[in-house]
N, C-alpha and C positions, 0 to 999 in steps of 0.2 A: 505495501499499499503506499504511494507518494504520501510526502507530506503535508499539510496543510498550511495555510499562511496565515497567521494570525495579526499581522499588521498591514496597512497600507500607506503611503506616502499622500498625505493630504494636499502636500506643497506642490507638488507635482501630478498634474491630471492628463495629460496629455502624452502620449508613447512620443517619445524622442529618437534622435539620431543613435543615442548610447542606449536605448533601452530596449526592452524591459531590463528590471535589474530585481535580482533577489539574492536575499542575502539574510543575514543573521543578525540580529540587534538583540543583546543582552538573554542570546540561545533560544529565539524565537524568529521564524522563517517570516522575513517580510518581503513586501514587494514593491518596486515604485515602477510605472509606466514608462517615465523619461530616462533614469537610468543615471540621472546625474549622481556626481560620488559626494555631493556638498546641499544644505539647505533644504533637508528632508523633515516634514511634519509627521513623527509616523504615529496612527491612530489605531487604535485596538478594533479588530471586527470579529466577527461570529468565524471561527477556521473555516475555511474556505479554497477547494481545490484550483492551484494553478490555472488549469487550464479554462475554468470560468473566469478568472480577473483576465487573463489575457484574450479571452473572446471577447470581452467587454460587454458579457453580460449584464442584468442589474447585480451591480456589487453592495455588498453587504455593507449596512450605514455602521459607523464606529460606535462601539458600545462607552455607555459613562463611565468614565473614570471609578474606581472603587476606593 
């Protein structure tokens, strides 16, 4: 089973020339469509398959901070 993405970048919302980027942030899988190396605003989402995020389907909404 593939790992699920738990964070998305709210600062970069469009696919860029360097993206998308999949990385880890504090041990959690994170996705940024633009792929930039800085300026991220990581927001927690419901764990989602990478394929769903890449397909541009309805992205999960960020969850409130706990």
